[in-house]
N, C-alpha and C positions, 0 to 999 in steps of 0.2 A: 100892284104886284104883277098883274097880267102883262103890262107893258114891259116890265123888267124881264120876265120869263121869255117873252117874244124876242127881245133884243139879244138875250143870251143865246137863245136857240139860233137866231139869225147869224150871230158871230161864229158860233160853233160850226154851223153848216158851211159858212164861207171858208173857214179854216180847213175843213175836211175837203172841200172842193179844190182849194189851192194846192193842198198836199197831193191830192189825186192827180191833178193836172201836171204838177211838177214832176211827179214820179213817172207818169206816162210818157213824158217827153225826154226823160233821162237827166233831168236837172236835180242834183242833190243840194238842198239848201245848206249852205256852209261847207259843202264837200268839195273835194278837188275834182277838176275836170281836165281830161287829157287835151292837150293842144296838138292838133294834127299838122303835118307838113312843117315841122319846126326847122328843118334844114333850109327851107326857102322863105321862112317868115323873118323878114328883116328886123322887126321890132324885137323878137325873141333872140335873134342872133346878137343884136346890139346890147340887149340886157345881159347876155352871157359875157360879152366883151367887157362891159362895165364891171361885172362881178370879178373877173380876173384882174382888171386894172385896179379896182378898189382893194382887193386882197393884196396885190403887190404894194400898193401905197401904204397900207396899214402895217405891212411887214418889211418896210424899207431897210431895216437893219439886218434882214435875213440874207444869207449868202445865195439863196436860190430864188430866182424869180420865175414866173410862169408866162408863157405866151399862149394867148387864146387861139384855139383851133376852130371849134364849133360846138354849138349846143346840139345834143343828139336826142334828148327827150325833154318834155316840158309839161307841167300841169299848172293850172291856175285855180285860185280859191278866192271867192268874194269874202272880204273881211271889211274893216273900216278902210276901204280902198281895195287893192287887189294884191294878193300874194302869189308869187311865181316860184315854183319848185323846178329847178333846172338841173339837168345832168350835162356837165360840160367836159369836153375833151380839151386837154391842154398839152403843151410841151414844156419840158424844163429848159430854161435858157442856157443853163450850164452844161447839162449832159445830153440834151436833145431827147430824153426819154419821154414817151407819152404817159400822161397821167389823167385820171378821170376824177372829177370832183362833183359834189352835190352842193348847190347853192340855193339859198332862199332870199328872194328880193321882195320887199314891200314897196308898192307904188301908191301914192296918194296924189292924183293929178290936180285936185283943187288946191293943194298946198305946194304944188310943183316939187314934190318930195319923192326921192327914190333912195332906198336904204338897203344895204347888204346886211341881212340878219344872220346868215350862216354861210360858211364856206369850209367844207371839210372833204377829205378823201371819200370817194364813193365806196360803199360796202359791197356793191356788185361790180367789182373792178374788172377791167379788161386788160389789166397789166400783167407782166410776167411775175412769177412767184418771187424772184429775187428782189423785186422792188417793194415788197410788203413792209420791210422794216422802215423804209423811208416814209411810207404812208402812215405808219403808226406814230412816227415822230411828228408829222404834219397834223395828225388828228389831235395830239396833245396841245400843240401850239394853237391850233384853231379854237379849241375850247377855251383856252386861257384868254385869247383875244376877244372872242365874240360871246363868251358865256354860254350857258346851256339853254339854247332857244330851240 
Protein backbone atom coordinates (compact mmCIF):
# COMPACT_ATOMS: atom_id res chain seq x y z
CA UNK A 1 0.00 0.00 0.00
CA UNK A 2 2.88 2.35 0.79
CA UNK A 3 4.37 1.82 -2.70
CA UNK A 4 1.01 2.66 -4.29
CA UNK A 5 0.68 5.89 -2.27
CA UNK A 6 4.25 6.86 -3.17
CA UNK A 7 3.64 6.34 -6.91
CA UNK A 8 0.35 8.29 -6.81
CA UNK A 9 2.11 11.11 -4.98
CA UNK A 10 4.98 11.08 -7.50
CA UNK A 11 2.59 11.18 -10.48
CA UNK A 12 0.51 13.97 -8.94
CA UNK A 13 3.63 15.99 -8.14
CA UNK A 14 4.93 15.49 -11.71
CA UNK A 15 1.65 16.71 -13.20
CA UNK A 16 1.67 19.81 -10.99
CA UNK A 17 5.27 20.58 -12.04
CA UNK A 18 4.42 20.17 -15.75
CA UNK A 19 1.40 22.44 -15.49
CA UNK A 20 3.42 25.04 -13.59
CA UNK A 21 6.20 25.01 -16.18
CA UNK A 22 3.82 25.19 -19.14
CA UNK A 23 1.94 28.09 -17.54
CA UNK A 24 5.15 29.99 -16.77
CA UNK A 25 6.40 29.81 -20.37
CA UNK A 26 3.02 30.78 -21.83
CA UNK A 27 2.01 27.42 -23.28
CA UNK A 28 -1.62 26.47 -22.83
CA UNK A 29 -2.15 22.76 -23.13
CA UNK A 30 -4.67 22.29 -25.95
CA UNK A 31 -5.10 26.06 -26.28
CA UNK A 32 -4.53 28.29 -29.27
CA UNK A 33 -1.21 30.05 -29.73
CA UNK A 34 -0.83 33.19 -31.83
CA UNK A 35 1.57 32.90 -34.77
CA UNK A 36 3.75 35.97 -35.16
CA UNK A 37 4.92 37.48 -38.46
CA UNK A 38 2.22 35.73 -40.51
CA UNK A 39 2.68 38.07 -43.48
CA UNK A 40 6.25 36.82 -43.95
CA UNK A 41 5.61 33.20 -42.92
CA UNK A 42 5.62 31.25 -46.20
CA UNK A 43 4.02 28.13 -44.69
CA UNK A 44 1.07 30.10 -43.28
CA UNK A 45 0.60 32.08 -46.50
CA UNK A 46 0.62 28.80 -48.48
CA UNK A 47 -2.00 27.38 -46.10
CA UNK A 48 -4.17 30.46 -46.68
CA UNK A 49 -3.85 30.05 -50.44
CA UNK A 50 -4.75 26.35 -50.11
CA UNK A 51 -7.86 27.33 -48.10
CA UNK A 52 -9.12 29.70 -50.80
CA UNK A 53 -8.37 27.23 -53.61
CA UNK A 54 -10.14 24.43 -51.73
CA UNK A 55 -13.14 26.69 -51.07
CA UNK A 56 -13.31 27.55 -54.79
CA UNK A 57 -12.98 23.87 -55.75
CA UNK A 58 -15.79 22.80 -53.44
CA UNK A 59 -18.03 25.61 -54.70
CA UNK A 60 -17.22 25.17 -58.40
CA UNK A 61 -20.89 25.65 -59.36
CA UNK A 62 -20.96 29.04 -57.66
CA UNK A 63 -20.88 32.14 -59.80
CA UNK A 64 -18.37 33.88 -57.51
CA UNK A 65 -14.82 32.68 -57.01
CA UNK A 66 -12.27 34.20 -54.69
CA UNK A 67 -8.66 35.18 -55.26
CA UNK A 68 -6.23 34.77 -52.36
CA UNK A 69 -4.63 37.99 -51.19
CA UNK A 70 -2.92 37.24 -47.85
CA UNK A 71 -3.27 35.75 -44.39
CA UNK A 72 -3.41 38.60 -41.88
CA UNK A 73 -3.76 36.67 -38.61
CA UNK A 74 -3.11 33.08 -37.57
CA UNK A 75 -3.26 30.87 -34.51
CA UNK A 76 -2.31 27.23 -34.05
CA UNK A 77 -3.59 24.53 -31.72
CA UNK A 78 -2.06 21.17 -30.97
CA UNK A 79 -4.66 18.44 -31.49
CA UNK A 80 -4.18 15.03 -33.09
CA UNK A 81 -1.94 16.94 -35.48
CA UNK A 82 -2.14 20.72 -35.73
CA UNK A 83 -5.12 22.99 -36.29
CA UNK A 84 -4.59 26.39 -37.84
CA UNK A 85 -7.08 29.25 -37.44
CA UNK A 86 -6.54 31.77 -40.24
CA UNK A 87 -7.94 35.19 -41.06
CA UNK A 88 -7.63 35.55 -44.83
CA UNK A 89 -8.04 38.58 -47.07
CA UNK A 90 -9.43 37.73 -50.51
CA UNK A 91 -10.77 39.48 -53.59
CA UNK A 92 -13.91 38.56 -55.48
CA UNK A 93 -12.92 37.49 -59.02
CA UNK A 94 -16.16 38.92 -60.44
CA UNK A 95 -16.46 42.27 -58.65
CA UNK A 96 -12.93 42.81 -57.31
CA UNK A 97 -14.38 43.58 -53.87
CA UNK A 98 -12.18 42.72 -50.88
CA UNK A 99 -13.57 40.10 -48.51
CA UNK A 100 -12.27 38.67 -45.24
CA UNK A 101 -12.78 35.03 -44.26
CA UNK A 102 -12.02 32.79 -41.30
CA UNK A 103 -10.59 29.37 -42.13
CA UNK A 104 -9.72 26.34 -40.03
CA UNK A 105 -7.24 23.86 -41.48
CA UNK A 106 -6.19 20.60 -39.84
CA UNK A 107 -2.77 19.17 -40.70
CA UNK A 108 -1.57 15.65 -39.87
CA UNK A 109 1.98 15.44 -41.27
CA UNK A 110 2.44 11.72 -40.53
CA UNK A 111 -0.59 11.00 -42.75
CA UNK A 112 0.39 13.61 -45.36
CA UNK A 113 -3.05 15.07 -44.70
CA UNK A 114 -4.30 18.65 -44.91
CA UNK A 115 -8.03 19.33 -44.63
CA UNK A 116 -10.10 22.50 -44.78
CA UNK A 117 -12.57 22.18 -41.89
CA UNK A 118 -14.23 25.59 -42.06
CA UNK A 119 -14.27 28.58 -44.38
CA UNK A 120 -16.73 31.37 -43.65
CA UNK A 121 -16.97 35.15 -43.75
CA UNK A 122 -15.20 36.84 -40.86
CA UNK A 123 -17.36 38.30 -38.11
CA UNK A 124 -14.75 41.01 -37.58
CA UNK A 125 -15.09 42.22 -41.14
CA UNK A 126 -12.99 44.94 -42.71
CA UNK A 127 -15.56 45.30 -45.48
CA UNK A 128 -17.88 48.16 -46.40
CA UNK A 129 -21.37 47.95 -44.89
CA UNK A 130 -23.07 47.43 -48.28
CA UNK A 131 -21.21 44.10 -48.68
CA UNK A 132 -22.81 42.58 -45.56
CA UNK A 133 -25.73 40.96 -47.40
CA UNK A 134 -23.33 39.02 -49.64
CA UNK A 135 -21.44 37.83 -46.56
CA UNK A 136 -24.61 36.49 -44.97
CA UNK A 137 -25.34 34.52 -48.15
CA UNK A 138 -21.81 33.04 -48.09
CA UNK A 139 -22.17 32.14 -44.42
CA UNK A 140 -25.28 30.07 -45.12
CA UNK A 141 -23.62 28.29 -48.05
CA UNK A 142 -20.44 27.67 -46.03
CA UNK A 143 -22.38 26.02 -43.23
CA UNK A 144 -24.23 23.74 -45.62
CA UNK A 145 -21.00 22.66 -47.34
CA UNK A 146 -18.75 22.22 -44.32
CA UNK A 147 -21.20 21.52 -41.52
CA UNK A 148 -21.11 23.11 -38.10
CA UNK A 149 -17.50 22.58 -37.06
